[in-house]
N, C-alpha and C positions, 0 to 999 in steps of 0.2 A: 231357164235358170243356168247361170254361168258359174264356173268353178272359181273359188278364191285362189289367190296366187300361191298360198302355202297353208298347209295344215300344221306345220311345225310351230310349236309354242315354246317360249322361254318362260322362266319363272315370273318375270315382270309382266309378260303378256297374259299369263294366267291370272295374276292378281288384278290386272286391268279389266279382264273379262268378268271377274267377279263383281267389279264395281259397275260395269256397264258393257253389255254385248255390243252396242253400237260403237262405243269407243274402240273396242278391239277390232271390229270390222273396218272402221275407218283407218286404223293404223295399218292394217294389212292391205287395204285397197286404195285408200286416198291419203297416203302419208303426207302429201304436200299441204294438206289443210291443217296440219298440226302446227301449233304455235311454238316457236323456239323458246327455250327457257330464258327469262330475263337475267340480269346480272345477279340479282338476289337469289333466285332459285338455283342458278349455276353455282353460286358460292356455297349453297347448302349441299349440292351434289358433291362438290369438291371436299367439303368438310367430311361428308360421309366416307369418301374414299380415304382421306387422311386418317380418320379414326379407325377404319378397317385395317389399314396397314399397321397402325400403332398396336392394335389389339393382337396382331400376330405375335408380338413379343411376349404375350402371356404364355405362348408355347414356342419357345425359341428353337432354332435349328431345323425348322421345317423346310419343305421344298415348295417354291413358288411356281405356279403355272401362269404364264403370261397370256393375257387375252389375245394379244396380237398373233399368237401361234395358231389360232383357229380352234373352233370347238371340236372338230373331228379329231385333230391331233391331240388335243388335251384330254379327250376321252380315253384314247389309247394310252397316253402317258400316265393318266390316273390309275388305270387298271394295272399297268406295269409296276408303278410305285407301290400299290397295295400288295401286289403279288410278291414284291421283293422285301416286304416287311417295313416299309416306310412308317415312321412314327407319326409324323404330322405333315399334312399337305395343305397349302394355302391355295384357295380357288380350285379345289378338286372338282372335276367336271364329269357329269354323267348324262346319259340319255336313256329314257324309257318311255314307251307309249308315245314316241315322237315328241316328247317334252324334254328340253334340256335344262339342267340346273347346275349352277356353280356354287359350291359350298365355301363360305368364307374360310372356315377352319375345320378340317376333318382330322381328328386326333384319335389315335389308337389308345384307349384307356384300358384299365384292368379288366373290365367286363366286356370289352368290344369297342367298336368304332363309336366315337362321339361326334355329334354334329353341332357346330357353333355358328350361329347367325349373329353378326355384329351390326348394331344400330348406333347412330350418333345421337340418339335421344337420351333422356335421363330416366326413362321408365319403360317397362314392358307394356305394350298395348295389345289389345285383342287382335287388331288387324295384322300384327306381326306374325300371329300364329298361322295365317294364310301362307306366309312366306316359308315358315318351317314345315308346314304340312305338305306343300307341293315338293319341297326338297326331299323330305322323308319318302314321299311316294316314288319319286324318281330314283333316289339312291337305293331304297329297298328293292324296287323293281329291277334295278340293275344287278341285284344279287349280293348287295352288301348288307350285313346285319348291323343295324344301328341300336346301340344299347341305351343311349341317352341323348336328349336334344336340349341345347341351352340357347337362351337369348342373352347376348352380351350387350350391355349398354353402359353409359356413363353414370357415375354416382354423383349427384349434385350436392351431396353432403361433404364430399371430399374437398379439403382446402389444402392447397399446396404448401409444403414446408420443406425447403431444400430441394433435393433431386426429385423428379417425378416418380411417384410410387404407383406403378401400374395396377397393382392388386388393390390399392385404395381408390384409384381413379375409375376402375371398371367394376361392375356388378354382373354376376352370372346368375340368371334365373333359370331353374330347371323347368322347361315347358314340354317335357316328354309326354305327359298324360294328355293335355289338350291337343298336342300335335297328332298323336295316335288316334284320338277320338274323331278327328276330321277326315281320316283316311277313307271311311266308307262313302263319303259324299263326293270325293274327287272324280271317280269314273263318270258319274252322271253330269257333274259340272263340265268336264271336258267334252262329253258328248253333246251337251247343249251348246257349248261354244262352237264346236265344229259344225253343228247343224246351222248355226247362224252364219258361219263363214261360207257355207255352200250356197247361200242365197244372195239376193240383192241387198242393198243397204236397208238395214232394219228400220221400221217406222216407229222407233222409240222416241217418245216425246221427252222434253227436258224434265228434270226432277231433282230432288235433293242429292241424288247420286252424282250430279254434275260437279259437286264440290266436296262431297263427303265419301270416303275419308280423305281424298285428295282432289285438288282442283284439276279438272280434266283439261288437257292441252288442245282438245277439240271444241271447247266451250264456245269460242267466238263463232264457229261454224254453226253449231246447233242452236245458238241463241240469237242468230241474226234477225229473227222475226220480232224480237222484243224491242219496242221503241224506247226512246228516252222518256224519263219521268213516268215509268210504269209502276205497277204495284210493287215490283221488286226493288224499287228505290226508296221505299218507305223505311226510314231509319228505325232500327230496333224492333221491327215486326218480325216475329219468329218465322223461320223458313217454312215450317209446316203450315202456318196460317197463310203465307204468301201463295204456297202451292194449292191450298184449299180454294183460294180465290181463283187462281189460274185454271185449275181443272174444272171450276164452275163456270168458266167462260168469261171471267173478269181479268182484263189486262191493263186497262187504263184507270188512273185514279178516279176519273169522273164516273166510272161504272161501279164503284164500290157500293154495295147495297147499304141502305141507311141503317139496317139493323146489325151491320158488322161492326163490332166494338173496336175502337181505337183509343189509345191513351190521349191525353190532352196534347202532349207534344207531337204525337203522330197526326192528330187532327189539325194542329197548327200547320204542320208541313203540307198536308193535303190542301188545306184551304189556301195557303199562300201559293201553291202550285196552280190551283184552278182559277183563282181570282186575282193573283198578283198583290194581294193585301200585304202590307208591312205591319209587323207586330212589334211595337216599341212601347215598353212600360217605363216611362220616364221616372216615375216615382221609385220603382225598384232600382233602376240604374243609379239614381241620385243617392239612394241609401247605400248601394255598393261602393260608390266613389267616396263616400264619407269615411270609409274604413282605410283610405289611402292618405298617407301623410308624407309631404316632402321633407328632405330629399328622397326621391323615389328611385330605386334601382330596378331595371327591367332585365331579368336574368334568364338565360337559356343554356342548358347543358347539351352536349353531344356525347354519346357513349359507344363503346364497341364491346363485342362479346367474342369469346373464344371457347370452342368445345374443350380444348386441352389447355389448362392454365399455364401461363408463361411466368407469372410472378408469385411472390410469396403472398399467402393469405388470399389467394384467388380461387374461386370455385368454377366448375364448368358452366359456361353460359352466364356467368355473372356480368352484370352491366358495369363496365369500367368507364368512369368519366375521363375523357381525354381533352375536352375543349369546353370553354364557355365564352359567352359574350355578355357584357354588362353595359347597358346604356344607363346613364344617371341624369335625372332631371331635377334641377333646383332653381327656382326663381326664373323660369323661362330659359335657362341655359342647359344645353345638352352636351354631355361628355361621354366618352366611351373607353372602356378597358376590355381586355380580352386575354385569353390563355389558350395555347395549343401545345400539347405534350410532344415530346420527342419520340418518334416511333422506335420501338424496340426496348424502350425503358418504361418502367412503371410510372405512369403519369399522376398517380393519385396524391402523393405527398406534395409535390410542387403545385398541383391543382388546388388543394385545399388551403395551402399556405397563402397563395396569391389571392384566392377568393376571399379569405378572411380579411385580408388587408384592403381589397377593393370595395368590399361591402360595409366596411366599418362605420362609415358615416351615413349609410342609408337607413332612414327610419322605417320605410316600407320597402319590401322586396317583392316585386310583381313577377310571377311566373305564369306559364300557361300549362295547366294540368299539374297542380301542385303535388299530386300523389307520386309522380315520377321523380321530381327533384327532391322531395322530402325523403323518399326511400333511398335515393343515392346518397344524400347527406348522412342519413342514419348509418348506412353501410360504411361510409368514410369514418364516421365517429367510432364505430365498432373496430375498425381496422387500425385507427390511430387515436387511441383514447386520450392522448395529450391534447387533441384538438376538440374533444367532445363538448366542452363548455362553449367554445366559440361556435361550433356547429349548431348547438341548441339555440344560441342567440340568433343565428340566421333563421332557423326554422320558425322561431317565435314571431319573426317580422314578415313572414311570407303571406301574401294574399294571392288568390288564384284569379287571374284575369279571365279565365274561361267561364266563371260562374254565371254572369249575365247571359251568356250564349247557351250554356247548358240548360239554364232555366227558361230559355225562350223569352227572356225579357227584351232581347233584340233578336228578331228573326225575319229574314226576307227570303224570297224565292231563290235567289242566287246561292244561298247556303246549302241547298240540296239536302236538307235534313240533317246536316252535319254541324257540329260546333268545333270542328278542327280549325286551327288557325289558317290552314291552307284554303279553306272555304270562306272563313270569316273575313280574311284580309281583302280579297277581291270584291267582296260584297260591300265593305265599308270604305276601303281605300283602293279604288281601282287603278290609281296611277302607280301603285307600288306592287311589283310583281316578281315572282321567282322564275318567270318564263325564260329569261335570258341568262340565267346562271348556269355555269358548268356543273355545279353541284346544287341540286334543287330540293333534296329531301334527306331525311335522317338516315335512311337505308344506304343511299349513295355515299353520304358522308362517312358512315361507318366502314364501308367497303374501300373507300378512297384512303382513309387513314390506315387501314390494315395493309393496303398496297404500298404505302410510303416506305415501309421497312424493307421492301424488296427492290427499291430504286436507289441507285447510287446518287450522291449529291450532284446537283446540276440544275439546268433550266427546268426540266420536267418536274423534278421534285419540288422546286420552289413554286412552280405554277399550281401544283396540287395544294400546297400549303396555303397559298393566297386564295384559292378557290374555296377551301374549307373555311378560312377566316371570313370571306365575303358572305358565304351562306349563313353562318352562325350570326354574323353581324346583322344581316337582314332580318333574321328571326326576332331579335330584340328591337330593332328599329320598327318592325311591323307592330310589335306590342306597344311601342310608344305612340305610333300613329293611331292604333285602335283605341288606346286610352284617351288620346286627344279627341277622337271622334265621339266617343261616349260622353266626354265632358261637354262637347259642343251641343249635344242633344239636350242637355239639361240647362243650357244657358240660352235664353230667348234672343240674345243679341247676335247670335251666330257663332261660327266656329272659332274656338280658341286656337291660336297658332303658336307653336314653339319655334318656328323657323322664320 
């Protein structure tokens, strides 16, 4: 038995250990196996940092301890500040029982020190109490009496009007009682983690804890024995049922017991995977197509979200449309309109003004996953009531191109159990692909648009704009080609071509 490199634990390492001891062991002993955060996850981390700094203004005039100064120095500085009567400390740092914790905001209230943990979410979650509990354990163990503990998070009911109202933007939930209630468990939890760290790599199998409450960054290592097209790829099968199969020795779809119940859609996916059978309900597809009348507009939105609202009548994490693409088909002729907002300016009014004009002559407006576009349109109508009548007219003409794929009226193996357009397109129209695009998904589009405001005018900015336009344009062209393919399936003489 060999010694682990360190028994020292941070707050984040403690909460990692609560989720999975193997994940903690790997972090301490094989950190190179850890997957680096992608751009989306890194953006969420950055948002958390920005929200944390903004929340400090709820208690202005405090002293900030910089992480770069080092934990040991900050521990000493924290004790000195407390001893000198400092009212508020940001990132106050403590160590107890060889566990270090940095408190987002430590404030001296009327009844004693108050601990504030800041989250960039819009609600207090039970898992956050693990964060406050270990902080309380460390701070109290370091000799500081904590009178109250608060979880600070964003208020998603707040709508900006004029200058940012921090007390409206943030909500403070008193979590003192649940935090204190977890103190009795912590010594044993720490002992169990340290016992794990003393040994070799734990033989812990995969389980729901690989993704709940957070996706583990060692998942690719621990899941490397899972093949493609396994039971874990069955769409919409609940996690607990997948693991019931797995722990029962079933990994491949062909090994699923005949008495294991699957929905019709799941059974369709499994059968297509095992036999290669194509499921095409021509009658239902023809009925769906009969609801579409030319001129047809093929419409797609792109949106961005901000934790902290920048514009009037904007809420935290509200989806703000900043771009659309509209292909229009009439009598075999294909035309295109588009919109891309100016970064740093509220794009919603110019967005809806141009959209109303561009869709005026479309008798049917095809979208992919109508719930998204309809919700965005309703939000625009609420924000700009002068456009409500026109918005309702758009909504009344919307038809959802996703319907035949969601209903499995068309399903082939290549769709991998999904009815997302990113899977449907290569299955139906393999010559049209997102693979060579600089921006190839909505998440990247959102991040790219957000980044535009930080770039001065020039070649780089124009390239990103063109990349955004190209991506959104392909989304609606893909819809045109999918519609064309569906139409050809109902016509015995072969494929109808618009080109």
